C-alpha angles and dihedrals in degrees: 000000000000137000110237133188121248092224136348088244099051096034088198113160113253132187118202113193119191136160145104087258089074088064092045087056091052101265115135132182107278099023121138124231142178122221119219125189109209130155093356090305133112111224122196112211117190110225136182124254088252090053091048090048090050094050089051090052094049090048093051089050092055095047 
């Protein structure tokens, strides 16, 4: 895997993850997930649409 940039102008890091293994691990097209950084690892946690909406609401309240 490799870290890419979004654009040459922005130079923001981006990660693109693809592969049949995602489906084998329970991730389908359109699924929502949360990313957690813990102990120098990125962890993807599959969440429901309701959980994603709740996270958005909390983030809006905090900003």
